[in-house]
N, C-alpha and C positions, 0 to 999 in steps of 0.2 A: 874414525880409523883412517890413518894415512895409507894411501894406496899407490904404490909404485906398480902400475897396472901392467897386465900381460894378457894375451889371448889365452883362453882355457887350455888349448893344446900345449902351451909352453909354461903353464903354471905348475908349481911344485908344492905339495902338501907335506907337512911334517907331522908324524904321529906323536901322540902324547902318552907317556907311561904314567907311573905313579909319582906325582910331584914330591920332591924331597927324598925319593928312594932310588934315584937313578943308579947309584953305585951298587944297589942290591938287586938290580933287574935280573941278573942271572939266577939268583935264588928264587925270585918271584916267578920266573919262567918254569920252575920245576913243578909246582902244583898245577899251574895252568896247563902245561904239557900233559901231565898225568890225567887231568880231567878230560882234555880233548881226546887222548888215546882211549880212555875208558868209554867215552861217549861213542867214538867210532866203532870200537869192538862191540859194545852192548847193542847198539842199533843194527849193526851188521848181523849179529847173532839173531836178533828178533826177525829181521828180514829173511834170513836163511831158514829159520824154523817155520815161519808162516808159508814160505814158498815151497818147502819140501815135505811138509806134513799135511796130508789131506784132511786130518781132523781139525785143522786150524783154518780151513778155507771158508769160514763163516764171515758174514759182512763185518762184524765187529773187529775181527782180526785182520781183515783186508784193510779196513780203515787204519788199524794200528800199524800195518806195514807202510801205509802212506805217511803216517806220522813219523815213523822211523826214517823213511827216505828224506823227508823234509829236514829232520834233525841232522842227517848226514850232510845235506846240502848247506845247512847253516854252519856246521863245523868247517866244511871246505871253504866257505866264504870268509870266515873270520880268523881261522887258524893261521893262514900264511902270514898275515901282517903282525899277528901276535908273536910268532916265531921271529920274524924280522926285527921286531922292536926289542923284545925281552931277551932273546937268545943271541942274536947277531948284533944288536945295537944299531940297526939301520932304521932311520926315521923317514927318509924321503920316499914319497910316492908320486909318480906322474899323474896328471889329470885323468887320462884315459883309464888307467888301472883303478883309480879312486872311484870314478863314475861307474865302472863295471862292478866293483865290489859293492858299492851302494845299491845298485840294481838287484844283485843277487841276494844280499842280506835282507832287503825289504821284501823281495819276492818270496823267499823261503819263509819269512816270518808270516806273510799273509797266507801262504799255503798252509802252514801249521795252524793258524787261526781258523781257516776254513775247514780243515779236517777235524778240529776239535768241535766245531759246530755240527758237522755231519755225524760225529760220534755221539753228540748229545741227543740228536733226534733219532739216531739208531737205538739208543737206550730207551727212549720214550716209546718207540714202536715195539721193542722187545717186551716192555712191561705192559703196554696198553693192549697189544694183540699178539701174544706169544704163539698162538696156534697158526697164524698166518704170517709170521715174521719172515720166513724164507720166501713167501710169495710176494710180499710187499717190497722186499729188498733183494731181488735176484742179483746175480753177479753183474748183469748188464747195467742195472740201475746204479750199482755201486761204482762201476767204471765211469758212467756218465757223470756222477757226482764228483769223482776224482778229477775228471777232465775239466769240468766246470770250475772247480777250485783252482786248478792250474792256470786256465785261461784268464780267469779273473785276476789272479796275481800278476800275470804278465801284462795285461792291459792297464791295470792300475799303476804299474811301476814304469811302463815304457816311456811316458812323457817326461819323467824326472830327468834322466840323463840327457835327453834331447833338449829340454829347456835350459839345462845348465850351460849348454854351449853358447847361449845368447848372452850370458852374464860376463862381466869383466871381473877378474880376480887379481889379487896381488901376485907378483912373481913368486913369492914364497909366503905360504899361509900355514898357521899352526892349528891343527885339528884339536878337538877336545878329548878324543879317545884314541885307541890304537886300531881303529878301523874307520871307514868313511860312511857317514849317515847323511841323509838328504837335508835335514834341518841344520846340521853342522856346516855343510858346504854352502847352503844358501846364506847362512849368517856371516860367512866370510867374504861374500861378493861385495864389490864396490859399486854396483849398478842397481837399478830398480828390480826388486825381487818379489813384487806383489803377486805376479802371476805364478811364480814358482811356489810361493807360500800358499796360495789358494789351491793350487793343484795338489800340494802335499797334504793340506787339510782335508780336501775332498777324498783323497786316497785313503787316509786313515779312517775317516768316518764311514766310508763304504766297505771297509775291511774290518779292522779291529773294533771300531765302534759298533757297527751293525752286528758283527758276530757275537760280541759279548752280550749285547742286548737280547739276541735270539737264544743264546745259551741260557741266560736267566729265564727267558720265557719257557724254554724246553724243560727246565728243572721245576718251574712252577706247575707245568702240566704233569710232569712225573709225580710230584708231590700230591697233586690232586688225585691222580690215578691210584697211587699207593694208599691214600687215606680211604679210598673206596673199597679196598680189599678187606674182607671180613676177618680173616685169620691173622693174628699178630705175627705168627711164624712166617707166613707168606709175605707180609709187609716187610719184615726184616730181610728176608731172602731177596726180595725185589730191590730194596734199597742197597743191599750189599753189592749188587751187580753194577752200581753206579759209583762205588767208592773210588776205584782206580781212575776213572775218567774225571771225577770231581777233583782228585788230587792233582792231576796233571794240568787241569784248567787253572787251579790256583797257582801252581808252579809257573805256568806260562804268563799269567796276567799280573800277579802280585809284584814281581820284580819291576815290571813296566810301570806300575802305579807308584811304587817306591821311588824309582828313578825320576819320574815326572815330578813328584812332590819335592824331592831333593834338589832338582834343578831350579825350582821356583823359590825354595826357602833358604837352603844353606850351601848351595853349590860353591860359592866363592869362599865361604868360611872353612869348608872341609873339602878341598879339591881332590885329595887322595881317596876320600870316601865316595865322592861322586864317580871317580874312575873305577873304583872297586865295584860299585853298584852297576855301572854300565857294563862291565865285563861279566858279572854274574847274570845280568839281564839276558845275555846270549849263551853263557856257558851252562847255567843250571838246568834249563829244560832238556837239552839233549842228553845231559848226564843223568838226570833223575827219571826221565820217562821209562827207559828200560828197567831201571831198578824197581819202580813202582809196579809195573806190570808183571815183572818176575816174582815179586813178593805177593801181590794180590791175586794174580790170575792162576788158578789151578791148572787150566788147560795149557798155558805157556810152560809151567814147570813140568807138567807131564810130557809135553812135547820135547822139552830139553832132555829129560831122562830117557825117553825113547831113542832119541838120536845118539845119546851117550852110550846106552846099552848096545845099540846096533853097531856103533863104532868099536866097542870092546869085542863083540862077537866077530866082526870082520878081521880085527887084528889077531885074535886067537885062532 
């Protein structure tokens, strides 16, 4: 790659939309904007219900509120550059903005992964020892878990933007997506990126890699516990409490797996498909998580109905 080099602070990065569909970006922006708006509204409603309804102040729903907050953060991190590109047609991003967006995207992704892990062990405790569930997971313990997840995400991502400043970039570089990711930025550098790549790999292994492995372990423990229950009806009831969480785990990890496979197999043959998968990779989880929990969780539906009925009473 030819590099007309520049210091990072003076580098400009160009966003990439759907190759070959540049003339239709205004139309493409409509479903993307709708998904983002619905995601923001859905997760805001979840947060509001859990905050204001005492019946939803259980550990499971507190973890769900953390998940909704991380989804809102992910929307806030990706939505601005999508609007800039698809609606306004603006491709240029300065280095500092790109590095900040990269940090927040990865940080909120790691937070979401950590919360999903916490929710998996929450389900295991609820099934393994339901009588002592509230004692094992008091609100103070839930708060400590949430703080640990947040601190881990910050510490794992903090070296990324700092180490990017030691690299030399072209004056103008074209990104692979409509937002900034660590691997994408490192791949555009004209200098030695081995330290950056190593830090990025360690960060992923200590977050997504570790979390996914422990989630699988937690479900193995859940399955073993459920198989030890004598009554078939109680087995089904116990497994049913995990359906919502299992759905959002698959929604979170499967697009990442599909995107990883696509990048290694057919990225250059189908660039528009790679961009679509990359966008779905961040748009689908915040959009689907509130939908899944509203459909599968009776407590969330009842909480919504209580707030709706109270609102009608207040108006009348």
